[in-house]
Backbone bond lengths (Angstrom), bond angles and torsions (degrees), N, CA, C in turn:
res aa  C-N    CA-C-N  psi(-1)  N-CA   C-N-CA  omega(-1)  CA-C   N-CA-C  phi
1 M - - - 1.450 - - 1.531 110.42 -
2 A 1.329 115.80 -35.30 1.456 119.37 178.71 1.519 110.68 -66.18
3 A 1.355 116.46 -39.76 1.468 120.24 179.34 1.523 110.90 -61.26
4 K 1.333 116.50 -40.41 1.445 120.90 179.47 1.545 110.46 -64.71
5 K 1.326 116.28 -40.76 1.476 120.61 179.43 1.515 111.41 -65.35
6 L 1.360 116.24 -32.27 1.458 120.83 178.76 1.546 114.12 -81.25
7 G 1.339 115.90 -3.08 1.474 120.72 176.39 1.498 115.57 91.95
8 F 1.323 119.05 10.81 1.448 120.75 175.97 1.508 110.12 -71.21
9 T 1.346 115.23 148.36 1.473 119.56 178.78 1.522 112.10 -112.60
10 I 1.326 116.82 -11.97 1.476 120.46 179.19 1.542 107.62 -138.75
11 V 1.322 114.91 141.12 1.473 121.40 179.87 1.536 107.18 -135.82
12 Y 1.321 115.84 134.79 1.457 121.57 175.96 1.526 107.54 -99.60
13 M 1.342 114.94 128.06 1.467 120.31 -179.67 1.512 109.38 -129.29
14 P 1.338 117.88 147.72 1.451 119.94 175.45 1.523 110.24 -69.14
15 F 1.315 115.35 138.58 1.446 120.18 179.90 1.513 109.48 -74.08
16 D 1.339 116.76 129.39 1.435 123.78 176.45 1.520 109.26 -143.18
17 P 1.327 117.90 112.04 1.483 117.65 -176.14 1.526 113.54 -67.03
18 N 1.352 118.00 -11.29 1.451 120.02 -179.38 1.545 112.06 -85.63
19 L 1.331 116.90 -11.08 1.453 119.12 179.64 1.523 109.96 -80.20
20 P 1.330 116.52 149.21 1.476 117.74 175.35 1.518 110.58 -70.09
21 E 1.323 115.97 160.88 1.449 120.73 178.88 1.532 108.72 -64.25
22 I 1.317 115.14 129.67 1.482 120.60 -176.07 1.511 109.17 -111.43
23 K 1.321 115.25 121.41 1.448 121.00 177.69 1.509 108.16 -133.11
24 M 1.326 117.21 129.25 1.455 120.69 174.40 1.514 107.59 -136.16
25 E 1.310 115.32 129.34 1.451 119.68 -179.92 1.515 110.28 -66.59
26 G 1.348 116.23 131.97 1.444 122.23 178.76 1.503 113.56 83.98
27 L 1.338 118.31 8.02 1.456 122.22 -179.17 1.509 108.61 -136.14
28 E 1.338 117.34 119.62 1.459 120.81 176.87 1.526 108.40 -90.68
29 I 1.317 116.02 129.11 1.467 121.00 -178.50 1.523 108.05 -111.38
30 V 1.322 116.53 119.62 1.457 122.11 -179.38 1.531 106.77 -109.05
31 F 1.317 116.24 123.60 1.464 121.47 179.92 1.537 109.33 -92.14
32 V 1.317 115.53 131.28 1.448 121.63 -177.76 1.533 110.25 -130.35
33 A 1.329 115.82 162.07 1.456 121.77 179.84 1.508 113.17 -98.94
34 S 1.352 117.68 -18.55 1.459 119.32 -178.49 1.537 110.19 -157.45
35 L 1.302 115.60 165.57 1.464 118.98 176.91 1.530 110.88 -68.73
36 H 1.327 116.97 -26.34 1.465 121.14 176.55 1.525 110.17 -61.16
37 E 1.333 117.54 -41.16 1.453 121.00 176.98 1.528 112.07 -61.99
38 V 1.323 115.78 -37.46 1.473 118.97 177.52 1.522 110.92 -63.03
39 T 1.323 116.18 -48.54 1.478 118.53 -179.80 1.521 112.58 -64.07
40 Q 1.321 117.55 -35.57 1.457 120.38 176.68 1.525 110.48 -66.32
41 H 1.300 117.09 -41.15 1.466 121.06 -179.09 1.534 109.98 -67.12
42 L 1.321 116.92 -42.34 1.474 120.04 179.99 1.521 112.05 -65.73
43 S 1.319 116.88 -33.32 1.457 119.74 179.86 1.529 113.18 -84.28
44 G 1.329 115.98 -2.73 1.453 121.33 177.55 1.495 114.84 80.77
45 Q 1.334 119.14 10.61 1.463 121.88 -178.18 1.515 113.22 -80.49
46 L 1.318 117.63 -27.25 1.448 120.18 -172.10 1.531 109.11 -135.09
47 L 1.270 118.09 128.96 1.439 121.98 174.46 1.526 108.04 -94.29
48 L 1.307 116.80 111.98 1.456 121.29 -174.73 1.535 110.30 -81.79
49 P 1.328 115.10 137.47 1.462 116.55 172.31 1.537 108.19 -75.00
50 F 1.321 114.91 145.41 1.459 119.89 178.88 1.525 107.04 -78.98
51 L 1.329 116.23 115.35 1.459 121.90 -177.59 1.510 110.62 -114.81
52 P 1.302 118.42 80.33 1.479 118.78 -178.13 1.518 109.48 -73.44
53 P 1.319 117.91 152.11 1.441 119.79 175.13 1.518 111.38 -62.95
54 Q 1.313 115.98 158.20 1.445 119.22 178.10 1.526 108.79 -63.35
55 P 1.340 117.21 133.23 1.453 118.62 -178.44 1.508 111.13 -62.23
56 V 1.337 114.71 138.08 1.451 120.10 177.30 1.510 108.24 -80.94
57 L 1.317 116.06 122.07 1.452 119.29 179.94 1.526 109.90 -76.13
58 E 1.315 114.34 138.29 1.455 118.69 176.24 1.531 107.85 -70.66
59 A 1.304 114.94 103.39 1.464 119.07 -178.02 1.515 109.36 -109.02
60 N 1.289 115.32 152.05 1.461 119.36 172.17 1.521 106.37 -82.81
61 F 1.322 114.31 108.16 1.443 118.87 -177.59 1.526 108.68 -71.59
62 E 1.323 113.38 138.22 1.451 118.88 176.66 1.527 105.59 -103.44
63 Y 1.317 115.09 118.30 1.456 120.64 -178.44 1.526 108.56 -90.37
64 E 1.342 113.39 147.52 1.454 118.21 179.37 1.546 110.32 -64.18
65 R 1.315 113.60 -36.65 1.482 119.57 176.78 1.527 108.09 -129.99
66 D 1.290 116.76 131.35 1.454 122.76 -177.08 1.519 110.14 -105.15
67 F 1.332 115.68 143.75 1.458 122.58 -178.22 1.538 111.54 -59.14
68 R 1.303 116.46 -37.15 1.471 119.39 -177.25 1.509 112.61 -68.11
69 D 1.322 118.29 -16.43 1.470 121.39 179.86 1.531 113.80 -85.93
70 V 1.326 116.93 -3.49 1.446 120.95 178.87 1.524 108.89 -78.56
71 I 1.324 115.88 123.36 1.479 121.26 -178.74 1.511 107.68 -101.17
72 G 1.350 114.34 133.78 1.442 119.92 -177.89 1.529 111.62 80.78
73 H 1.318 116.10 -158.28 1.471 122.47 178.71 1.530 111.87 54.76
74 E 1.341 116.65 37.69 1.470 120.28 -174.90 1.528 112.47 -57.97
75 F 1.332 118.74 -41.19 1.445 120.58 -178.21 1.532 110.93 -66.32
76 A 1.332 116.55 -43.85 1.475 120.69 179.53 1.539 110.01 -68.41
77 K 1.301 118.06 -38.19 1.470 121.01 179.45 1.528 109.99 -64.22
78 R 1.332 117.18 -41.45 1.457 120.04 178.91 1.540 110.36 -64.15
79 A 1.349 116.45 -41.21 1.461 119.44 178.03 1.522 111.38 -62.04
80 L 1.321 118.30 -40.07 1.463 121.42 178.67 1.526 111.53 -68.87
81 E 1.306 118.16 -36.33 1.473 121.93 176.50 1.522 109.45 -62.87
82 V 1.323 117.85 -43.90 1.467 121.71 179.40 1.536 108.33 -64.63
83 A 1.329 117.92 -42.61 1.467 121.64 -179.89 1.528 111.03 -62.58
84 A 1.343 115.98 -40.08 1.456 119.72 -177.78 1.535 111.24 -67.98
85 T 1.316 117.17 -42.43 1.472 119.68 -178.32 1.526 112.17 -74.34
86 G 1.306 117.01 -31.73 1.475 120.33 -177.40 1.532 113.34 -97.26
87 E 1.336 117.57 3.17 1.468 122.67 -177.40 1.537 112.02 54.97
88 H 1.331 115.44 46.57 1.456 121.17 -179.87 1.534 110.25 -98.83
89 H 1.315 115.54 159.53 1.449 120.85 176.28 1.533 107.69 -84.42
90 V 1.332 114.96 156.38 1.463 121.17 -179.05 1.510 109.72 -132.00
91 F 1.324 117.58 133.54 1.451 122.43 174.98 1.511 106.36 -122.44
92 M 1.332 117.19 118.13 1.458 121.38 -179.03 1.505 109.06 -107.66
93 T 1.302 116.08 135.75 1.455 122.48 177.86 1.532 108.68 -138.86
94 G 1.284 115.27 153.21 1.478 119.02 177.64 1.502 110.61 160.22
95 P 1.313 116.70 174.32 1.488 119.00 -178.58 1.526 112.13 -71.69
96 L 1.300 115.05 165.34 1.471 121.60 177.97 1.538 109.95 -56.25
97 G 1.313 115.81 138.28 1.447 120.41 173.79 1.498 116.05 79.33
98 C 1.333 117.79 11.73 1.486 118.90 -179.09 1.532 113.66 -88.28
99 G 1.345 117.17 -6.23 1.465 120.25 174.28 1.501 115.94 111.36
100 K 1.339 117.75 8.09 1.470 119.82 -179.54 1.512 111.65 -60.23
101 S 1.316 119.03 -46.60 1.454 122.04 -177.75 1.518 110.69 -65.95
102 L 1.320 118.74 -41.11 1.425 122.06 179.66 1.528 110.47 -61.88
103 L 1.306 117.61 -44.66 1.461 121.45 178.00 1.528 111.13 -64.19
104 A 1.331 116.51 -41.55 1.470 120.09 178.95 1.518 112.08 -65.64
105 E 1.342 117.75 -36.87 1.462 122.05 179.93 1.525 111.99 -69.93
106 T 1.328 116.28 -31.54 1.467 119.92 -177.91 1.536 111.81 -91.73
107 F 1.306 118.93 -13.04 1.451 122.35 -176.88 1.531 114.64 -57.19
108 P 1.356 120.99 -41.65 1.469 120.18 -179.80 1.527 114.10 -58.99
109 S 1.320 117.74 -23.95 1.470 119.77 -178.48 1.532 113.21 -70.35
110 I 1.350 118.68 -13.90 1.462 119.10 178.00 1.528 112.62 -110.06
111 L 1.325 116.52 2.02 1.481 118.58 179.86 1.518 110.75 -74.82
112 P 1.325 118.26 142.81 1.486 120.43 176.87 1.536 109.10 -71.15
113 P 1.344 116.89 158.48 1.482 118.89 177.67 1.519 110.71 -63.90
114 L 1.333 115.99 150.40 1.462 120.98 -178.74 1.511 109.81 -76.25
115 S 1.362 115.42 145.03 1.458 120.57 173.80 1.518 108.38 -74.71
116 N 1.333 117.28 169.20 1.464 121.91 -179.21 1.521 109.46 -60.21
117 E 1.325 117.58 -42.57 1.469 120.24 -179.91 1.522 111.67 -66.22
118 A 1.324 117.80 -39.70 1.448 121.85 178.52 1.537 110.51 -65.02
119 Q 1.325 117.37 -37.58 1.456 120.48 176.03 1.500 111.95 -61.42
120 L 1.339 115.85 -40.15 1.475 120.51 179.45 1.525 109.35 -67.05
121 E 1.311 118.95 -37.74 1.463 121.30 179.14 1.506 110.08 -68.21
122 K 1.319 117.74 -31.92 1.449 121.93 -178.08 1.549 112.16 -72.92
123 V 1.326 117.83 -29.68 1.456 121.39 179.75 1.538 109.13 -64.88
124 S 1.289 115.16 123.44 1.482 120.21 -176.90 1.511 110.96 -82.47
125 P 1.328 119.61 132.02 1.477 121.11 175.69 1.503 112.29 -64.64
126 V 1.342 117.57 -20.41 1.476 121.17 179.63 1.512 109.27 -68.47
127 S 1.330 119.14 -24.12 1.458 120.50 -178.42 1.509 113.74 -72.73
128 F 1.370 116.85 -15.51 1.453 120.32 178.37 1.518 109.25 -80.65
129 R 1.339 115.37 125.99 1.471 119.13 178.07 1.513 108.17 -131.62
130 W 1.324 116.50 127.50 1.452 121.68 177.28 1.524 108.59 -82.95
131 Q 1.323 116.15 146.73 1.476 119.70 179.06 1.525 109.23 -89.65
């Protein structure tokens, strides 16, 4: 996203089949296996095949614990529902055994799906490793 803001039209990224499919309008993304491939491509010596990651299928995730299975905690559940819909942060505090961990474990099951931009923000640059 930063490259697009800076006016770049092409970006070289390391190929990783675990990454979601990345598409940005106005930005060509070329996946490479090494820096040597980048230099060859820039000098015109090698035409790289476009190797996009395997598309991530929209699957219905099955959570180990689901939010609808939480009994009681109506006030806390309402606060988490508001936080999920409004994309707000949540800080839970309380004594041991009051249900904070249970609510935190079930919270992802009510979150809306991430937008394409949010998925890109979520991908950590640390996960990219050159060979």
